[in-house]
C-alpha positions as CSV (number, residue, x, y, z in Angstrom):
1,M,-118.3,37.8,-69.1
2,K,-121.8,38.4,-69.5
3,N,-123.2,34.8,-68.4
4,L,-120.8,34.7,-65.3
5,N,-122.2,37.9,-64.0
6,E,-125.7,36.8,-64.7
7,V,-125.1,33.4,-62.4
8,E,-123.6,35.0,-59.9
9,D,-127.0,37.6,-60.1
10,C,-128.9,34.4,-59.8
11,F,-127.1,32.9,-56.9
12,E,-126.9,36.4,-55.0
13,K,-130.8,36.8,-55.9
14,G,-131.5,33.2,-54.1
15,L,-132.6,31.9,-57.9
16,L,-129.9,29.7,-58.2
17,K,-128.7,27.7,-54.3
18,K,-126.1,25.1,-53.9
19,T,-126.7,22.2,-52.4
20,E,-125.5,18.6,-52.0
21,K,-124.5,17.0,-55.4
22,N,-127.0,14.1,-56.2
23,K,-127.0,11.6,-58.9
24,R,-130.5,10.0,-57.6
25,I,-132.7,13.4,-58.1
26,A,-130.8,14.2,-61.6
27,L,-131.9,10.4,-62.6
28,Q,-135.4,11.0,-61.3
29,D,-135.4,14.5,-63.2
30,I,-134.2,12.4,-66.5
31,S,-137.2,10.2,-66.4
32,Q,-139.7,12.9,-65.6
33,A,-138.0,14.4,-68.8
34,E,-138.9,11.2,-71.0
35,F,-142.1,11.4,-69.0
36,F,-142.7,14.5,-71.2
37,L,-141.3,14.0,-74.1
38,N,-144.0,10.6,-74.5
39,E,-146.7,12.9,-73.8
40,A,-145.5,15.7,-76.5
41,F,-144.9,12.8,-79.1
42,D,-148.6,11.8,-78.3
43,L,-149.8,15.3,-78.5
44,I,-148.1,16.2,-81.7
45,N,-149.7,13.1,-83.1
46,L,-153.3,14.4,-82.0
47,K,-152.1,18.0,-83.3
48,K,-152.1,19.7,-79.8
49,K,-149.1,22.0,-80.3
50,E,-150.0,24.4,-77.5
51,M,-149.9,21.7,-74.9
52,A,-147.1,19.5,-77.0
53,A,-144.9,22.9,-76.8
54,I,-145.2,22.9,-72.8
55,A,-144.8,18.9,-73.2
56,L,-141.8,19.8,-74.9
57,Y,-140.3,22.7,-72.8
58,N,-140.9,20.5,-69.8
59,S,-138.6,17.2,-71.1
60,V,-135.6,19.9,-71.7
61,F,-136.1,21.6,-68.8
62,H,-136.0,18.7,-66.2
63,A,-133.1,17.1,-68.3
64,G,-131.4,20.5,-68.0
65,R,-132.0,20.6,-64.3
66,A,-130.4,17.1,-64.0
67,L,-127.3,18.8,-65.0
68,L,-127.7,21.2,-61.9
69,F,-128.7,18.5,-59.4
70,L,-125.3,17.1,-60.4
71,D,-123.7,19.7,-59.9
72,G,-125.5,20.3,-56.6
73,I,-127.4,23.4,-57.6
74,K,-131.4,23.9,-57.0
75,E,-133.4,26.4,-59.4
76,K,-136.0,28.8,-58.5
77,S,-135.9,30.4,-62.5
78,H,-136.0,29.2,-65.5
79,Y,-134.1,32.1,-66.9
80,C,-131.1,31.2,-64.2
81,M,-131.2,27.8,-65.0
82,Q,-130.9,28.6,-68.5
83,K,-128.0,31.1,-67.8
84,Y,-126.2,28.4,-65.9
85,L,-126.4,25.7,-68.3
86,E,-125.0,28.3,-70.6
87,K,-122.1,28.8,-68.7
88,I,-121.4,25.4,-67.8
89,S,-121.4,24.5,-71.4
90,A,-119.0,27.2,-72.0
91,D,-116.6,26.0,-69.5
92,K,-117.5,22.0,-70.3
93,K,-117.9,21.4,-73.4
94,I,-121.2,20.0,-72.4
95,L,-124.3,21.7,-74.7
96,S,-123.8,22.8,-77.8
97,S,-125.3,26.6,-79.1
98,E,-127.9,24.8,-81.2
99,E,-128.9,22.7,-77.8
100,L,-128.8,26.1,-75.9
101,S,-131.0,27.5,-78.2
102,L,-133.6,25.0,-78.2
103,F,-134.1,25.3,-74.7
104,D,-134.5,29.0,-75.0
105,L,-136.8,28.5,-77.7
106,L,-139.3,26.2,-76.2
107,R,-139.0,28.2,-73.1
108,G,-140.3,31.2,-74.8
109,I,-143.0,29.1,-76.7
110,R,-144.1,27.7,-73.2
111,Q,-144.3,31.4,-71.8
112,E,-146.3,32.8,-74.8
113,V,-148.4,29.2,-74.4
114,Q,-149.3,29.5,-71.1
115,Y,-149.6,33.3,-70.4
116,N,-150.8,34.4,-73.5
117,I,-155.2,35.0,-73.7
118,N,-155.0,35.3,-77.4
119,K,-154.3,31.7,-79.4
120,V,-150.8,31.1,-80.5
121,S,-149.7,30.3,-83.7
122,F,-146.8,28.5,-84.6
123,E,-144.2,28.5,-87.4
124,E,-142.3,25.5,-86.0
125,N,-141.5,22.3,-87.0
126,F,-143.1,20.0,-83.9
127,N,-142.1,16.9,-85.4
128,E,-138.2,18.3,-85.6
129,L,-138.5,20.4,-82.4
130,Y,-140.0,16.6,-80.8
131,N,-136.5,15.0,-82.3
132,K,-134.5,17.6,-81.3
133,S,-135.9,17.6,-77.5
134,E,-135.7,14.1,-77.8
135,D,-131.4,14.1,-78.6
136,F,-131.2,16.8,-75.9
137,T,-133.0,14.8,-73.3
138,E,-131.0,11.3,-74.5
139,K,-127.3,13.5,-74.1
140,I,-128.3,14.5,-70.9
141,K,-129.2,10.9,-69.7
142,K,-125.5,9.7,-71.0
143,I,-124.0,12.6,-69.0
144,V,-125.9,11.6,-65.8
145,L,-125.3,8.1,-65.9
146,S,-122.0,8.5,-66.7
147,A,-121.5,10.6,-63.7
148,K,-119.8,9.3,-60.7
149,K,-122.5,8.3,-57.7
150,Q,-123.2,10.8,-55.3
């Protein structure tokens, strides 16, 4: 299985590390995800798509990272975090392929905005991206809230 090998490589390279499971930090990440989601909403309404893209990605990033903390995993790579989310979603049916695609899409958009020296143009519907990001964050929030205290 390709994702399993990629995740194992991430652990071997120290880009994912085992730590103690921590629901408290997972909840803090959910709060951070909600903060960025609110920022994205305001930025979309101001038609500041570049900054909205960064805020939307940060929202799903922090929500996704909350799942890692529940599992006792720290990340040092956004790519490796995505691969870990894909692996646990395949194993535990946590996130759908559509939700994982959203994470990947936003990661790519954020990377282009942040590192490109030219103006970036967007084809994506940011209101739709916001709604999907909100659903993503809410789904993970429910998982975190229902997790046993650690």
